C-alpha positions in Angstrom: 8.6 -23.4 -12.4 11.8 -22.6 -14.2 12.9 -19.0 -14.5 15.6 -17.4 -16.8 18.4 -15.4 -15.6 21.5 -13.7 -17.3 24.4 -15.3 -15.4 28.0 -13.8 -15.0 30.1 -17.0 -15.5 33.8 -15.5 -15.3 35.7 -12.3 -16.0 33.6 -10.7 -19.0 31.7 -14.1 -19.8 28.0 -14.0 -20.0 25.2 -16.2 -20.8 21.4 -16.8 -20.4 20.6 -19.8 -17.8 17.8 -21.2 -15.8 16.9 -21.8 -12.2 14.0 -23.4 -10.5 11.8 -20.7 -8.9 10.2 -21.6 -5.6 6.5 -20.7 -4.6 6.2 -17.5 -2.6 6.0 -17.9 1.3 4.2 -15.9 3.8 4.7 -12.2 3.1 6.3 -12.7 -0.2 5.4 -12.5 -3.8 6.3 -13.3 -7.3 6.9 -10.6 -9.9 7.1 -11.5 -13.6 9.7 -9.3 -15.2 9.0 -7.0 -18.0 12.1 -5.0 -18.2 15.5 -5.0 -16.2 18.1 -2.4 -16.7 21.8 -2.6 -16.6 23.9 -0.5 -14.0 27.0 -0.1 -16.0 29.4 0.9 -13.2 28.5 -1.4 -10.8 28.0 -4.5 -13.4 30.9 -3.9 -15.4 33.3 -3.8 -12.4 32.2 -6.9 -10.9 31.8 -8.7 -14.3 35.7 -7.7 -14.9 36.4 -9.8 -11.8 37.9 -6.8 -10.1 36.0 -7.6 -6.8 35.8 -11.3 -6.6 35.1 -11.0 -2.7 32.0 -9.2 -3.5 30.7 -11.2 -6.4 32.3 -14.8 -6.8 31.6 -16.1 -10.2 29.0 -17.5 -11.2 26.1 -15.0 -10.0 23.1 -13.4 -11.2 23.9 -9.7 -11.6 21.6 -6.5 -11.5 19.4 -4.6 -9.2 16.7 -2.8 -11.5 13.6 -4.7 -12.5 10.0 -3.9 -13.2 7.1 -6.1 -13.8 3.7 -7.5 -12.8 3.0 -9.2 -9.6 1.4 -12.6 -10.7 1.4 -14.7 -7.3 1.1 -13.7 -3.6 1.7 -15.5 -0.3 -0.2 -15.3 2.8 -0.5 -11.8 4.3 0.5 -10.1 1.2 -1.5 -6.8 0.5 -0.2 -6.0 -2.8 -2.7 -7.1 -5.4 -1.8 -9.5 -8.2 -1.6 -7.4 -11.4 0.2 -4.4 -9.8 2.8 -3.1 -11.7 6.1 -2.7 -9.4 9.7 -2.0 -9.4 12.0 -4.2 -7.3 15.9 -5.1 -7.0 15.3 -8.7 -8.3 14.9 -12.1 -6.8 16.2 -13.0 -3.3 16.3 -16.7 -4.4 17.9 -17.8 -7.7 17.9 -21.4 -6.9 21.4 -23.0 -7.6 23.0 -19.8 -8.4 24.3 -17.2 -6.2 22.9 -13.5 -6.5 24.5 -10.1 -7.0 21.0 -8.6 -5.8 19.5 -11.0 -8.5 17.9 -8.3 -10.8 18.1 -9.8 -14.6 15.7 -12.5 -14.2 12.4 -13.4 -15.7 10.9 -14.2 -12.4 11.5 -12.8 -9.1 10.5 -14.0 -5.6 11.0 -11.5 -2.8 9.2 -10.1 0.2 6.4 -7.8 -0.5 8.0 -5.0 1.6 10.8 -4.7 -0.9 8.6 -3.6 -4.1 7.6 -0.2 -4.8 4.2 0.1 -6.7 4.8 2.1 -10.0 2.3 4.9 -10.4 0.0 4.5 -13.3 1.5 7.6 -15.1 4.9 6.1 -15.2 5.9 3.8 -18.0 7.8 0.5 -16.8 10.6 1.1 -18.8 11.2 4.6 -17.3 10.8 3.0 -14.0 13.6 0.5 -14.4 15.9 3.6 -13.6 14.5 4.2 -10.4 17.2 2.7 -8.3 20.0 4.6 -10.3 18.0 7.7 -9.9 17.5 6.9 -6.1 21.3 6.6 -5.9 21.7 10.0 -7.5 18.9 11.4 -5.3 20.9 10.1 -2.1 23.8 12.0 -3.2 21.6 15.3 -3.7 20.4 14.6 -0.1 23.9 14.3 1.3 25.4 17.5 -0.5 22.1 19.6 -0.1 22.4 22.1 -3.0 21.0 25.3 -2.1 18.9 27.5 -4.6 21.1 29.0 -7.3 24.3 27.4 -5.9 26.8 26.4 -8.4 27.3 22.6 -8.8 29.8 21.0 -11.0 29.1 17.4 -12.0 32.0 15.6 -13.4 31.1 12.4 -15.3 28.1 12.2 -17.3 27.4 8.2 -17.7 23.9 7.4 -16.6 24.4 8.0 -13.0 25.9 11.3 -13.7 23.4 12.5 -16.1 20.8 11.6 -13.6 22.8 13.5 -10.7 23.0 16.7 -13.0 19.3 16.5 -13.5 18.4 16.1 -10.1 20.7 19.1 -8.9 19.1 21.2 -11.6 15.5 20.3 -10.3 16.9 21.2 -6.8 17.4 24.9 -8.3 21.0 24.8 -8.5 23.2 26.2 -11.5 24.5 23.1 -12.7 27.4 22.8 -15.4 28.6 19.2 -16.2 31.4 17.7 -18.1 32.5 14.5 -19.7 35.1 13.4 -22.4 32.6 11.8 -24.5 31.0 14.3 -26.9 28.0 12.2 -27.1 27.2 12.1 -23.6 27.6 15.9 -23.3 25.0 16.2 -26.1 22.7 14.0 -24.3 23.1 16.2 -21.4 22.6 19.6 -23.2 19.6 18.2 -25.2 18.0 17.4 -21.6 18.6 21.1 -20.8 21.8 20.7 -18.4 24.6 22.7 -19.6 27.5 20.5 -20.4 31.0 20.4 -22.0 34.0 18.7 -23.1 36.6 19.6 -21.3 39.5 21.9 -23.1 42.7 20.9 -21.4 42.4 20.1 -17.6 39.1 20.0 -15.7 40.2 23.1 -13.8 41.2 25.2 -16.8 37.7 24.3 -18.0 35.7 25.1 -15.1 38.0 28.4 -14.6 36.3 30.1 -17.4 32.7 28.4 -16.8 32.5 28.9 -12.9 34.5 31.9 -11.9 35.2 31.6 -8.2 34.7 27.9 -8.1 31.9 25.9 -7.2 29.8 25.4 -4.2 29.5 21.9 -4.7 31.3 19.2 -6.7 29.9 15.9 -7.6 32.5 13.4 -9.0 30.7 10.4 -10.8 33.7 9.1 -12.5 35.2 6.3 -10.3 38.6 7.4 -11.4 40.7 8.5 -8.3 42.9 10.9 -10.5 39.7 12.6 -11.6 38.5 13.1 -8.3 41.7 14.9 -7.1 41.4 17.3 -10.0 37.6 17.7 -9.2 38.3 18.7 -5.5 40.3 21.9 -6.9 37.0 23.2 -8.6 35.5 24.0 -5.1 35.7 27.6 -4.3 38.3 28.9 -1.9 37.0 29.8 1.6 37.7 33.4 2.4 38.8 34.0 6.1 36.4 36.6 7.3 34.2 37.0 10.3 31.2 36.4 8.3 32.7 33.6 6.2 30.0 31.7 4.1 29.4 28.0 4.6 32.5 25.7 3.1 32.1 24.1 -0.5 31.4 20.4 -0.4 32.1 17.3 -2.4 29.9 14.5 -3.2 31.8 11.4 -4.0 29.3 9.5 -6.2 31.4 7.5 -8.2 32.1 4.0 -7.6 35.9 3.2 -7.1 37.5 -0.3 -7.4 40.7 1.0 -5.8 41.5 3.4 -2.7 41.2 7.1 -3.3 43.9 9.7 -2.0 42.7 13.1 -0.9 44.9 16.0 -1.3 44.9 17.2 2.4 45.7 20.9 1.4 42.8 21.2 -1.1 40.4 19.8 1.6 42.0 21.7 4.6 42.0 25.3 2.8 38.4 24.9 2.3 37.3 23.3 5.4 35.7 21.1 2.8 33.5 18.0 4.0 33.3 15.1 1.6 30.2 13.0 1.4 30.0 9.4 0.3 26.3 8.4 -0.6 25.7 4.9 0.4 23.2 3.5 -2.2 19.6 4.4 -1.4 16.7 3.8 0.9 12.9 3.4 0.1 11.9 7.1 0.3 14.5 7.6 -2.4 13.1 5.5 -4.5 9.5 6.6 -3.9 10.7 10.4 -4.6 12.2 9.3 -7.9 9.0 7.6 -8.8 6.9 10.7 -7.9 9.2 12.8 -10.0 8.8 10.5 -12.9 4.9 10.6 -12.4 4.8 14.4 -12.2 7.1 14.9 -15.4 9.5 16.7 -13.5 12.1 14.0 -14.1 12.7 12.7 -17.6 14.6 9.6 -18.2 13.9 7.8 -21.3 16.8 9.4 -23.3 19.2 7.7 -20.8 18.1 4.1 -21.9 19.7 3.9 -25.4 18.3 0.6 -26.1 15.9 -2.2 -25.4 17.3 -5.6 -26.1 16.3 -9.3 -25.6 18.2 -11.0 -22.7 19.6 -13.2 -25.4 21.9 -10.3 -26.4 23.4 -9.9 -23.1 26.9 -10.7 -23.9 27.0 -8.5 -26.9 25.4 -5.6 -24.8 27.9 -6.0 -21.8 30.9 -6.1 -24.6 29.6 -2.8 -25.9 29.3 -1.1 -22.7 32.9 -2.1 -22.0 33.9 -0.1 -25.1 35.8 3.2 -24.3 33.9 5.0 -27.2 30.4 3.3 -26.6 27.2 5.3 -27.3 25.3 3.3 -24.8 24.4 5.0 -21.6 22.4 2.0 -20.2 20.6 -0.8 -21.8 17.0 -2.5 -20.6 16.3 -6.0 -21.2 12.8 -7.0 -22.5 11.9 -10.5 -20.9 
């Protein structure tokens, strides 16, 4: 059968195309897509052509898809009709995939799908992977109850990171240059501000003494250098507390430079979360199911795949009001 896909064909060029979807083999299944969600940081970087070795054009982008299991191969115990989350198709026919998420139908191993709890809307579940990436950062940084956490950058990943740290019991203050993004965070119950002056000046009044944990989600190396200065100074006493930590949660297209003195004087460990694993995704689905984590406000719009070019163009705009967009197939 023919499946539809969003195809990135060149720098900032997008179109809707097709590929021949093969039948599932043993241990595989077919998912008919309901929604797919854009991961702005990763997809816009690859669409720009900044990383041609990783994503040579043309390719099928995306890694966030929800849908219904419609066909199963031998040895599959996921039932037809199950609502599942997956990263996309492992086979897009003639097209290469960058995880292959933005497709109308996906064929993939049954072991690579997560069944969506009945209490979770499939639209919300499209943020499972992004939430799990943020969850991986929480697990790396290990926030303690009532610790002070500074989250820098409030794109969709930063919003999720701030919420998950707050759920963990930390005292979170986030910031972003976008007043719209700050308003979204505040409406969700996370204290957030637009910096006045430098980030360091802003947090000096908000977190006297510095942060126990800093999470940089900007993807901007100069901002990361400033963010590291937000970590509290380490007092040299016999019973000195554990050093502050920095979680480098952003995606960086170019090398980053760490100020040795900032890290050395604080004995500061840096954590680089590496995507996510299955239990991160399951935990996010569990939080969504319990109502502990809310994400609907982060999906700014739901559009048809035919609007893909317009959508990516808008996401690239500096003053965009879009956090992310879901395509309804």
